C-alpha positions, 0 to 999 in steps of 0.5 A: 535530511529526514522526510519533513526536511525534504518536504520543506525543501520540496515546497521551496522547489530546491530539488537536487540532481541525485537523491539516495533514499535509505531507512526502513519505511516504504510508505515514505518512499512512495510519498517522496517519489509522488512529490518528485513527480508532481514537482518535476514532470507534468502529467502529460509528460510522465510517459516519456520523462519518468523511467523506473529501473530495478537494481537487481536487474538493471545495469548501471550504465543504462541508468546513467545513460537514461539520466543523461538523455535529454527530456522529451518536450520537457525540462526534466527527466526523472529516473527512479531506481528501486532496490538500489541497495543491490548495487552494494553487492557489485565490485565496481560502482565507479560509473554510478559514483562518477554520475553522482559527482557529475550529474546531468542538469536536466535530470533527477536521479532517485536511488531507493536503497531501503535497508542499505547499511551505512557502513557499506561502501555504496552508502559511504561513497554516495553520501559524500556527493548526493542528498541522502534522505533517511526514511525511518519508521516512527516511534509510537509517540511520533506515529500518533502525531503523524495521525493527528497531522494527517487528519488535520490535512483532511480538515479533521481534528482528533484528540491526542488520546484517540490518535494514540489509541489508533497507533496502539491498535494498528502499530506504527506501520505508516501504510496501515495508519494511512488506511485508518486515517483515510477510512476515518476521514471518509466516515466522518463526512462533514463532521470535523472532530473524531469521537471515541465512538468513531473508533468502533468504525475503525475496528469494523474497517480493520475487520473488512480488510481481514476479509479481503485478506481471507478472500485473497488467500482463498483466491490465490490457492493459499489454504494455509494462509486462509486457515490462519486468518480464520483461526486468528479472527475466531481467537479474537472472539469474532462471532462465527455466524458473523464471520460467515456472513461477512465472507458471504457479503464479500463474495456477493459484492464481487459477483454483483460487481462482475455482473455490472462490469459485464453490462458496461458499467464503469468501475466507479459506478460499480463501487458506489453500487456495491458500497466499496470504500475508496481506500479499498477500491484497488484491492476490490478491483484486483479481486474482481479481475481475478475471479470468474462468475462461475468461480464466485458462484461455486464459492458462494454455494459452498459457503451456504452449505457451511452455514447450513451445517453450522445450524443443523449438525452442531459441527465445529465452526472452525473445522467447517470454515477451515475445510471450506477455505482449504477446498475452495480454489478460486482463481486458480 
């Protein structure tokens, strides 16, 4: 079955005891697992009745034992195995096949095996006795339909041509498209239809995410990645002073957030104060936790020095920014 067919059976609560997830779309894997959790295990029971294993480190016998363990104060145990495609390398998978043929009635075992080839012994044997869900990347036309349906789920309408334009710019990666949908739906507010002018906002949102990528690269001590991002943005025609302003803006927001959290403010209140869009909050939190106030202050001062040199020396902007990215070492 495909993802749409899975959702249909899920709405009917026709959940099977064992699933094999194959294909190449990790975003849909997360959606399947979220749906499984919502249907099978109440929030207050997930700490005890949801287990996650990793195929490259877990033993099959431990996975099967966990699946056969009675759920604690609940009706179902959800056992998730990430990177189960690793089991294709094992000579003996008889324990897993035996469980698949005779699964526990009180568990749902989900084997995430993206990239598993259909000619592999693991796929052939499992597909005979478990429910297989194929989570494949979408073609451009299907991705545009996905954008339209996702906007509809937010109570918004988007003309087919504009949905296709988003796909043309963003690509067919569903995680990236989902970010665009979330950002656009939030931007529309009470309006219920997307206009061509609204897509200008998405271009700004994509630029914001690139600024996050750049800050991450500098913070992680990856100057080569930071330099690459700067070159890409300048090659796309971004104004050099605007680029510096956006980096400065991000550093200033991080500093303000760090200071507000130190005063006991909640993270949600901080995000509202420094205007972080909801779909970017996880990345913002990670950066806030990564950098110290001193590191942020030093990076900010160094960037002001770059701005001054740009205005007074006539030095090449790309060289100044690349030197800045390579020399600043936040969070290391």
